C-alpha positions as CSV (number, residue, x, y, z in Angstrom):
1,M,0.0,0.0,0.0
2,A,2.9,2.4,0.7
3,V,6.7,2.8,0.9
4,V,8.3,4.3,4.0
5,A,12.0,5.3,4.1
6,I,13.8,5.9,7.4
7,D,17.0,8.1,7.2
8,F,19.0,7.2,10.2
9,G,21.8,9.8,10.2
10,T,24.8,10.5,12.5
11,T,23.3,13.8,13.6
12,F,19.7,13.9,12.6
13,S,17.1,11.3,11.6
14,G,13.7,11.4,9.9
15,F,11.4,9.6,7.5
16,A,9.4,10.1,4.3
17,F,6.6,8.0,2.8
18,S,4.6,7.6,-0.4
19,F,1.4,5.7,-1.3
20,N,1.7,3.3,-4.1
21,H,-0.8,5.2,-6.3
22,R,1.3,8.4,-6.1
23,E,4.2,8.8,-8.6
24,G,7.3,10.9,-8.6
25,E,8.8,13.3,-6.0
26,R,5.6,15.2,-5.6
27,G,4.0,12.1,-4.2
28,I,6.5,11.8,-1.4
29,L,5.4,13.2,2.0
30,V,7.5,14.0,5.0
31,N,6.9,14.7,8.7
32,K,7.4,18.5,9.3
33,A,6.3,18.4,12.9
34,W,9.5,17.3,14.6
35,G,10.1,19.4,17.7
36,N,6.7,21.0,17.8
37,D,6.5,20.6,21.6
38,Q,9.8,22.4,22.0
39,G,8.9,25.3,19.7
40,Y,10.5,23.9,16.6
41,Q,9.2,22.9,13.2
42,A,11.9,20.7,11.7
43,L,12.1,18.0,9.0
44,K,14.3,15.8,11.1
45,T,15.0,15.1,14.8
46,P,18.3,14.7,16.6
47,T,19.7,11.2,16.6
48,C,19.7,10.6,20.3
49,L,17.9,8.1,22.6
50,L,16.9,8.1,26.2
51,L,16.2,4.9,28.2
52,D,14.6,4.8,31.6
53,T,16.1,3.3,34.8
54,E,15.0,-0.2,33.7
55,Q,16.7,0.3,30.3
56,Q,13.4,0.5,28.5
57,F,12.6,3.1,25.8
58,H,11.7,6.5,27.1
59,S,12.1,9.0,24.2
60,F,14.0,9.8,21.1
61,G,15.1,13.0,19.4
62,F,14.0,16.4,20.6
63,D,11.9,14.8,23.4
64,A,14.9,12.8,24.6
65,K,17.1,15.9,24.7
66,E,14.4,17.9,26.6
67,K,13.8,15.2,29.2
68,Y,17.5,14.6,29.7
69,A,18.0,18.3,30.4
70,Q,15.2,18.2,32.9
71,L,16.9,15.3,34.7
72,E,20.3,16.9,34.7
73,G,21.9,17.0,38.1
74,A,19.5,14.6,39.7
75,D,20.2,11.0,40.8
76,H,17.6,9.9,38.3
77,N,19.7,11.5,35.5
78,R,22.7,9.3,36.4
79,Q,20.4,6.3,36.3
80,S,18.8,7.2,33.0
81,T,20.7,6.1,29.9
82,F,21.3,8.6,27.1
83,F,22.9,7.8,23.8
84,T,23.9,10.1,21.0
85,L,24.3,7.6,18.2
86,Q,27.1,9.3,16.3
87,T,30.0,6.9,16.7
88,I,29.2,3.3,15.9
89,T,32.0,0.7,15.8
90,S,32.2,-3.0,15.4
91,D,31.8,-3.4,19.2
92,T,28.7,-5.3,20.2
93,T,28.0,-2.8,23.0
94,L,27.7,1.0,23.1
95,T,28.4,3.3,26.0
96,A,25.8,5.9,27.2
97,R,26.5,9.2,28.8
98,N,26.2,7.7,32.3
99,G,28.8,5.0,31.5
100,K,26.3,2.2,31.1
101,R,26.9,-0.2,28.2
102,L,24.2,-1.9,26.2
103,R,24.1,-4.2,23.2
104,A,24.3,-2.1,20.0
105,I,21.5,-4.1,18.4
106,D,19.2,-3.3,21.3
107,V,20.0,0.4,21.1
108,F,19.4,0.4,17.3
109,A,16.2,-1.5,17.7
110,H,14.8,1.1,20.2
111,A,15.6,3.9,17.9
112,L,14.2,2.2,14.8
113,R,11.1,1.1,16.5
114,F,10.3,4.6,17.5
115,L,10.9,6.0,14.0
116,K,8.8,3.1,12.5
117,D,5.9,3.8,15.0
118,Q,6.1,7.6,14.3
119,A,5.9,7.0,10.6
120,L,2.8,4.7,11.0
121,D,1.2,7.3,13.4
122,V,1.7,10.1,10.9
123,M,0.3,8.0,8.0
124,R,-2.8,7.1,10.1
125,E,-3.4,10.7,11.1
126,R,-3.3,11.9,7.5
127,T,-5.4,9.1,5.9
128,D,-7.5,7.7,8.8
129,V,-6.4,4.3,7.6
130,N,-5.0,1.9,10.2
131,F,-1.7,1.0,8.5
132,T,0.3,-1.9,9.9
133,T,3.9,-2.9,9.4
134,D,2.9,-5.5,6.9
135,D,1.2,-2.9,4.7
136,I,4.5,-1.1,4.2
137,Q,7.6,-1.6,2.0
138,W,10.3,-0.3,4.4
139,V,13.6,1.2,3.2
140,L,16.4,2.0,5.7
141,T,19.3,4.3,5.0
142,V,22.4,4.5,7.1
143,P,25.6,6.6,6.9
144,A,27.9,5.0,4.3
145,I,31.0,5.7,6.2
146,W,29.9,3.2,8.9
147,Q,32.1,0.1,8.9
148,P,30.5,-3.0,7.5
149,S,30.2,-4.6,10.9
150,A,28.3,-1.6,12.2
151,R,26.0,-1.6,9.1
152,Q,25.3,-5.2,9.7
153,F,24.2,-4.4,13.3
154,M,21.8,-1.9,11.8
155,R,20.6,-4.5,9.3
156,D,20.0,-7.1,12.0
157,A,18.1,-4.5,14.0
158,A,16.0,-3.7,11.0
159,Y,15.3,-7.4,10.3
160,K,14.3,-7.7,13.9
161,L,11.6,-5.2,13.1
162,L,10.6,-6.9,9.8
163,W,12.4,-4.2,7.6
164,D,14.6,-4.5,4.6
165,G,17.8,-2.4,4.9
166,N,19.1,-0.6,1.9
167,D,21.9,1.9,1.3
168,E,21.1,5.6,0.6
169,M,19.6,6.2,-2.8
170,E,19.7,10.0,-3.3
171,M,20.6,9.5,-7.0
172,L,17.0,8.6,-7.8
173,M,16.1,12.3,-7.2
174,C,17.5,13.5,-10.5
175,A,17.5,11.2,-13.5
176,D,18.1,13.3,-16.5
177,G,20.2,11.2,-19.0
178,A,23.7,12.3,-18.0
179,D,26.8,11.3,-16.0
180,M,26.5,12.8,-12.6
181,V,28.6,12.9,-9.4
182,F,26.4,12.7,-6.3
183,I,27.9,14.1,-3.1
184,R,26.2,13.1,0.1
185,L,27.2,15.6,2.7
186,G,26.0,14.9,6.2
187,G,28.0,14.1,9.4
188,T,30.2,12.2,7.0
189,V,30.8,12.4,3.2
190,D,29.8,9.8,0.5
191,I,30.5,10.4,-3.1
192,T,29.1,8.3,-5.9
193,A,29.1,8.5,-9.7
194,H,26.3,7.3,-11.9
195,H,25.1,7.3,-15.5
196,I,21.4,7.8,-16.1
197,Q,20.3,5.6,-18.9
198,P,17.7,6.7,-21.5
199,D,15.1,4.4,-19.8
200,D,15.9,6.2,-16.5
201,S,17.7,3.1,-15.0
202,I,20.9,3.9,-13.2
203,H,24.4,2.5,-13.8
204,E,27.2,3.1,-11.3
205,I,30.3,4.1,-13.2
206,F,32.8,4.3,-10.3
207,R,32.7,2.7,-6.9
208,A,31.5,5.1,-4.2
209,T,34.1,6.6,-1.9
210,G,33.9,8.7,1.2
211,G,35.4,9.9,4.4
212,A,34.8,11.5,7.8
213,W,35.1,15.0,6.4
214,G,31.5,16.1,6.8
215,G,29.7,18.3,9.3
216,G,30.9,16.1,12.1
217,Q,34.5,17.2,11.4
218,V,33.4,20.9,11.5
219,N,31.8,20.3,14.9
220,L,35.0,18.7,16.1
221,E,37.0,21.8,15.0
222,F,34.5,24.0,16.9
223,E,35.1,21.8,20.0
224,M,38.9,22.1,19.6
225,R,38.5,25.9,19.3
226,L,36.6,26.0,22.6
227,K,39.3,23.9,24.2
228,S,42.0,26.3,22.9
229,I,40.1,29.2,24.5
230,F,38.8,27.8,27.8
231,G,41.1,24.8,28.3
232,E,40.8,21.2,27.5
233,D,40.2,20.1,31.1
234,F,37.3,22.6,31.5
235,I,35.5,21.6,28.3
236,D,35.9,17.9,29.1
237,N,34.6,18.4,32.6
238,F,31.7,20.6,31.3
239,K,30.7,17.9,28.8
240,N,30.6,15.3,31.5
241,S,28.8,17.4,34.2
242,H,26.4,19.2,31.9
243,P,25.8,17.0,28.9
244,S,22.5,18.5,27.9
245,D,24.0,22.0,27.9
246,W,26.8,20.8,25.7
247,L,24.3,19.3,23.3
248,D,22.5,22.7,23.2
249,I,25.7,24.5,22.3
250,I,26.6,22.0,19.6
251,G,23.0,22.1,18.3
252,D,23.1,25.9,18.0
253,F,26.5,25.7,16.2
254,E,25.0,23.0,13.9
255,M,22.3,25.4,12.8
256,K,24.6,28.5,12.5
257,K,27.2,26.8,10.4
258,R,24.7,26.6,7.5
259,S,24.5,30.4,7.4
260,T,25.9,32.7,4.7
261,R,27.4,35.0,7.5
262,P,30.9,33.4,7.4
263,I,31.3,34.1,3.7
264,E,29.9,37.6,4.1
265,D,32.5,38.3,6.9
266,K,29.7,38.9,9.4
267,L,29.7,37.8,13.1
268,T,28.3,34.3,13.9
269,R,26.8,34.2,17.4
270,I,26.8,30.9,19.2
271,R,24.8,30.8,22.4
272,L,26.6,29.7,25.5
273,T,24.3,28.4,28.1
274,T,24.1,30.0,31.6
275,N,25.6,26.8,33.1
276,F,28.6,27.2,30.8
277,V,29.4,30.7,32.1
278,N,28.7,29.7,35.7
279,Y,30.7,26.5,35.6
280,Y,33.7,28.4,34.2
281,R,33.6,30.7,37.2
282,C,33.6,27.7,39.5
283,F,36.2,25.8,37.6
284,V,38.6,28.7,37.5
285,T,38.6,29.5,41.3
286,H,38.8,32.9,42.9
287,R,37.9,34.8,39.8
288,N,35.0,37.1,38.9
289,T,32.5,37.1,36.0
290,D,35.0,39.0,33.7
291,D,37.3,36.0,33.6
292,I,35.6,34.4,30.6
293,Q,36.1,37.6,28.6
294,E,39.7,37.7,29.8
295,A,40.3,34.2,28.6
296,I,38.9,35.1,25.2
297,E,40.9,38.3,24.9
298,E,44.1,36.5,25.9
299,R,43.6,34.0,23.1
300,Y,42.3,36.4,20.5
301,P,43.6,39.9,21.3
302,G,42.5,41.2,17.9
303,G,38.8,40.7,18.6
304,D,38.3,37.8,16.1
305,V,36.4,36.0,19.0
306,T,34.5,38.0,21.6
307,I,31.7,37.4,24.1
308,N,28.5,39.4,24.2
309,G,26.2,38.4,27.0
310,D,25.5,34.7,26.6
311,Y,26.8,34.6,23.0
312,L,30.2,33.6,21.7
313,C,30.8,35.9,18.7
314,L,33.0,34.6,15.9
315,K,34.2,36.6,13.0
316,G,33.9,35.2,9.5
317,G,37.6,34.2,9.2
318,I,37.4,32.1,12.4
319,M,34.3,30.3,11.1
320,R,35.9,29.7,7.8
321,D,39.0,28.3,9.5
322,M,36.9,25.7,11.2
323,F,35.5,24.6,7.9
324,E,38.9,24.5,6.2
325,P,40.0,20.9,7.0
326,A,36.7,19.4,5.9
327,V,36.3,21.6,2.9
328,R,39.9,21.0,1.7
329,S,39.5,17.2,2.1
330,I,36.2,17.2,0.1
331,V,37.6,19.4,-2.7
332,E,40.8,17.4,-3.0
333,H,38.9,14.1,-3.0
334,I,36.5,15.3,-5.7
335,R,39.4,16.6,-7.8
336,N,41.2,13.2,-7.5
337,L,38.1,11.4,-8.5
338,L,37.5,13.5,-11.6
339,R,40.9,12.4,-12.9
340,K,39.6,8.9,-13.2
341,P,38.9,8.0,-16.9
342,Q,35.5,6.6,-15.9
343,L,34.4,10.1,-14.9
344,R,35.5,11.9,-18.0
345,N,32.0,12.5,-19.2
346,V,30.6,13.9,-15.9
347,K,28.7,17.2,-16.4
348,Y,26.8,17.6,-13.1
349,F,27.4,17.7,-9.4
350,F,24.4,17.0,-7.2
351,L,24.8,18.0,-3.5
352,V,22.5,16.4,-0.9
353,G,22.5,15.9,2.9
354,G,22.3,18.4,5.7
355,F,25.9,19.6,5.4
356,S,25.3,20.5,1.7
357,G,23.2,23.3,3.0
358,S,26.3,25.0,4.3
359,A,27.0,28.3,2.4
360,V,30.8,27.9,3.1
361,L,30.9,24.5,1.6
362,Q,28.7,25.4,-1.4
363,K,31.0,28.4,-2.2
364,A,34.1,26.3,-2.0
365,I,32.8,23.7,-4.4
366,R,31.5,26.3,-6.8
367,D,34.8,28.2,-6.7
368,N,36.7,25.1,-7.6
369,F,34.4,23.4,-10.1
370,K,31.8,25.8,-11.5
371,N,33.7,26.5,-14.7
372,D,33.6,22.8,-15.8
373,Y,30.5,21.4,-14.1
374,R,27.0,22.4,-13.3
375,I,26.4,22.3,-9.5
376,L,22.9,21.5,-8.3
377,V,21.5,21.7,-4.8
378,P,17.8,20.8,-4.2
379,A,15.5,23.1,-2.2
380,E,15.6,20.7,0.8
381,P,19.0,18.9,0.5
382,D,18.8,17.2,3.9
383,M,15.6,15.4,2.7
384,A,16.9,14.4,-0.7
385,I,18.3,11.1,0.7
386,V,15.2,9.9,2.4
387,K,13.0,10.9,-0.6
388,G,15.4,9.1,-2.9
389,A,15.1,6.0,-0.6
390,V,11.3,6.2,-1.0
391,M,11.7,6.2,-4.8
392,F,14.1,3.3,-4.5
393,G,11.5,1.4,-2.5
394,K,9.0,1.8,-5.2
395,T,11.4,0.9,-8.1
396,P,14.1,-1.3,-6.5
397,K,15.4,-2.5,-9.8
398,I,16.2,0.9,-11.1
399,I,19.9,0.6,-10.1
400,Q,21.0,-2.0,-12.7
401,R,24.8,-1.9,-12.3
402,R,27.1,-1.4,-9.3
403,I,30.9,-1.4,-8.9
404,S,32.3,-3.6,-6.2
405,A,34.5,-1.7,-3.6
406,R,36.0,-4.9,-2.3
407,T,37.5,-8.2,-3.5
408,Y,35.4,-11.1,-2.2
409,G,36.5,-14.7,-1.8
410,V,36.4,-17.9,0.2
411,G,39.2,-19.7,2.1
412,V,40.2,-23.0,0.4
413,N,43.0,-25.6,0.3
414,M,44.8,-26.6,-2.8
415,N,47.7,-28.9,-3.8
416,F,51.0,-27.7,-2.2
417,I,53.6,-26.4,-4.7
418,E,57.2,-26.6,-3.4
419,G,59.0,-23.3,-3.6
420,Y,55.8,-21.3,-4.2
421,H,53.6,-21.9,-1.2
422,P,55.0,-21.2,2.3
423,T,55.9,-24.3,4.3
424,S,54.0,-22.9,7.3
425,K,50.8,-23.5,5.4
426,K,51.6,-27.1,4.4
427,F,49.6,-30.0,5.7
428,Y,48.9,-33.6,4.6
429,T,45.5,-35.3,3.9
430,K,44.8,-38.7,5.4
431,A,46.0,-40.2,2.1
432,G,49.3,-38.3,2.5
433,T,48.8,-35.7,-0.2
434,P,50.5,-32.3,0.6
435,K,48.1,-29.4,0.6
436,C,48.3,-25.6,1.2
437,R,45.7,-24.1,3.5
438,D,44.4,-20.5,3.7
439,I,44.2,-19.9,-0.1
440,F,42.1,-16.9,-1.0
441,S,39.8,-18.1,-3.9
442,T,38.4,-15.0,-5.6
443,L,34.7,-14.7,-6.3
444,L,34.5,-11.0,-7.1
445,T,37.3,-8.5,-7.7
446,I,37.4,-4.9,-6.5
447,N,36.2,-2.5,-9.3
448,E,34.4,-5.3,-11.0
449,V,31.0,-4.4,-12.6
450,V,28.1,-6.1,-10.8
451,R,24.9,-6.3,-12.7
452,L,21.5,-6.8,-11.0
453,G,20.5,-10.5,-11.3
454,E,23.9,-11.6,-12.6
455,S,25.2,-14.9,-11.2
456,K,28.5,-16.9,-11.2
457,T,29.1,-20.6,-10.4
458,F,32.3,-22.0,-9.0
459,T,33.2,-25.7,-8.5
460,F,35.1,-27.1,-5.5
461,Y,35.8,-30.6,-4.1
462,P,36.1,-32.1,-0.7
463,V,39.6,-32.5,0.8
464,E,39.1,-35.9,2.4
465,P,37.3,-38.9,0.8
466,D,35.2,-39.5,3.9
467,Q,34.3,-35.8,4.3
468,S,30.5,-35.4,4.6
469,R,30.3,-31.6,5.1
470,V,31.9,-28.8,3.2
471,T,32.2,-25.3,4.8
472,F,32.8,-22.0,3.0
473,D,34.0,-19.0,5.0
474,F,33.8,-15.7,3.2
475,Y,36.5,-13.0,3.2
476,M,37.0,-9.5,1.7
477,T,39.8,-7.1,1.0
478,K,40.7,-3.9,-0.8
479,S,43.5,-5.8,-2.6
480,E,43.0,-6.8,-6.2
481,N,44.9,-10.1,-6.1
482,P,45.1,-11.5,-2.5
483,K,46.8,-14.9,-2.1
484,Y,45.9,-16.0,1.4
485,V,43.1,-15.3,3.8
486,D,45.5,-14.1,6.4
487,D,47.2,-11.5,4.2
488,K,47.3,-8.0,5.6
489,G,44.0,-6.2,4.9
490,V,42.0,-9.4,4.4
491,I,39.2,-9.8,7.0
492,P,36.4,-12.3,7.5
493,E,33.1,-11.2,6.0
494,G,31.4,-12.5,9.1
495,C,29.4,-15.3,7.6
496,S,30.0,-18.9,6.5
497,I,27.8,-21.7,5.0
498,T,28.1,-25.5,5.4
499,V,26.5,-28.0,3.0
500,R,26.2,-31.7,3.6
501,S,27.6,-34.1,1.0
502,P,26.4,-37.5,2.2
503,N,27.5,-39.8,-0.6
504,I,31.1,-40.3,0.4
505,S,31.4,-43.4,-1.9
506,K,32.8,-41.1,-4.6
507,G,35.6,-40.0,-2.4
508,T,36.9,-36.6,-3.3
509,N,35.4,-36.9,-6.8
510,R,32.3,-34.9,-5.8
511,D,31.3,-31.5,-7.2
512,I,30.4,-28.9,-4.7
513,E,29.1,-25.8,-6.5
514,L,29.1,-22.3,-5.0
515,K,26.6,-20.2,-6.8
516,I,26.9,-16.4,-6.4
517,E,24.0,-14.2,-7.3
518,F,24.2,-10.4,-7.2
519,G,21.2,-8.5,-5.9
520,G,20.9,-4.8,-4.9
521,T,23.1,-4.5,-1.9
522,E,23.8,-8.2,-1.1
523,I,25.5,-11.2,-2.6
524,K,23.4,-14.4,-2.4
525,A,25.7,-17.4,-1.9
526,T,24.3,-20.9,-2.3
527,A,26.5,-24.0,-1.7
528,I,25.1,-27.1,-3.6
529,D,26.2,-30.7,-3.3
530,V,25.6,-31.7,-7.0
531,D,25.1,-35.4,-6.3
532,S,22.4,-35.1,-3.6
533,R,21.2,-31.6,-4.6
534,L,21.4,-30.6,-0.9
535,N,22.0,-26.8,-0.7
536,V,22.4,-24.0,1.8
537,T,22.1,-20.3,1.2
538,S,23.6,-17.2,2.9
539,H,23.7,-13.5,2.2
540,V,27.0,-11.5,2.1
541,N,27.1,-7.7,2.3
542,L,28.0,-6.3,-1.1
543,I,30.0,-3.2,-0.3
544,T,30.0,-0.6,-3.0
545,R,31.2,2.1,-0.5
546,D,34.9,2.7,0.1
547,R,36.0,3.6,3.6
548,N,38.5,6.2,4.8
549,E,39.2,4.0,7.8
550,E,40.4,0.4,8.1
551,I,37.6,-2.0,8.8
552,A,37.9,-3.4,12.3
553,S,38.7,-7.2,12.2
554,L,35.9,-9.5,13.2
555,S,36.4,-12.7,15.1
556,S,38.4,-15.5,13.4
557,L,36.5,-18.1,11.5
558,S,37.4,-21.8,10.9
559,L,39.3,-23.0,7.8
560,A,37.2,-24.0,4.8
561,D,37.3,-27.7,4.2
562,V,37.3,-27.4,0.4
563,D,39.8,-27.9,-2.4
564,V,40.1,-25.7,-5.4
565,S,39.1,-27.4,-8.7
566,V,41.7,-27.6,-11.4
567,P,40.5,-27.0,-15.0
């Protein structure tokens, strides 16, 4: 009956929906009532979660921030669990502001359940139809810079709520028959390149890349600036003792950094809470209320930074300096990408995401690229991702071709070759045949074109004649030609499949097929014992997003009991 897309961002989250009888972008509806109770009217809500003393869901977003501020300083506050879901790692637990640790999948599930229920409530209010989860095609977006293990946590949480998780699909917003670079600018940066076909289907022409150079880095620069003025110890102590005030300061900066004032050399005024000023008086003992002004004048005698009442006033040059590391990294990365031969026909840039609303960033991109490319920014760039995700949910086959950002393979054993294979990997079968373990058998190579619905079949054999089970463990790497599964940079994918091969009368002369089918964001792997037709299927994450950081290693998996076939 409808498609609902949830945009789960590092800083803000929201949703959009469309009924199946409505076509195009105009048929996509969004919730504009976030923060109404707090005097806002926003398209998204902060990505933060509050749990009660029993670790049960209390509130999310603006409501969570408000309630946590009300509890500040009370014992109940220290017992309540508050998460800002900005830094997700491969750890199975997350740490809240009060130091409590919870399973990541449970934290995700609380947040997603709230967003899902909110979407259903808004749809019911607008239509007077009692929609249920089963009536909806769900699409979930997550920040592309998240490591694969973190994204898998989110996927598991979504499956727990009967959702299908998909990567961000902002490119669906602007099919116009050209080669385009799509720059997703939020807390992190994700850059993709696509060719829009005459039938409006989409072909990825270069694997997506990205890095942690988004709005989150600018916020970090702001925090570092505060530490340089007021001292690192003071800022760290203030964050711990007045977390809701700190969130208010960062939230105000988050809104002000989109302004045109920095490029117009006008003052940007960031509100410092009353607790910030008072806490500074207490932290720096035996001083008076002028001390905060003195600290600023000592660091910036030229008046580039001043204080006026409760406001920290920053001149345009100071604001631009805080943008400089992120902007420089983005511009350099785009320039390097455009040197790739696959991108020689690109004519357009399309900027989406909350950070793309920054006037400083827009000016930098236009100054560097406007002579050769047309730069497009939608009216609501922070909603383009979730709207594109809705369109993807309605036409999931529109992306016909992707580029793999990893080499995928399975760990196998093969005949040992003296002088070629390392002796440390040598072992003998029961029949005395020398074998080499830990061979990386490639299924898909980095930069290889992956077409929707395409499949490959590989044939393997048991190592031992009485072996009745064959296990495939999956690995991935950025290397184009890995040799062994323990090479540097090779990590387990996190899944394995075992198929039974009961007819051991044929010894090792049994075909075990591994069929790989490529779907949207996953690889479907099916192991088949050809003789008995027994089969087992698993799904492997298809990563078409590069990472600026190394992927954290997952737990070690067992060796695969298979032998590579020889043509």
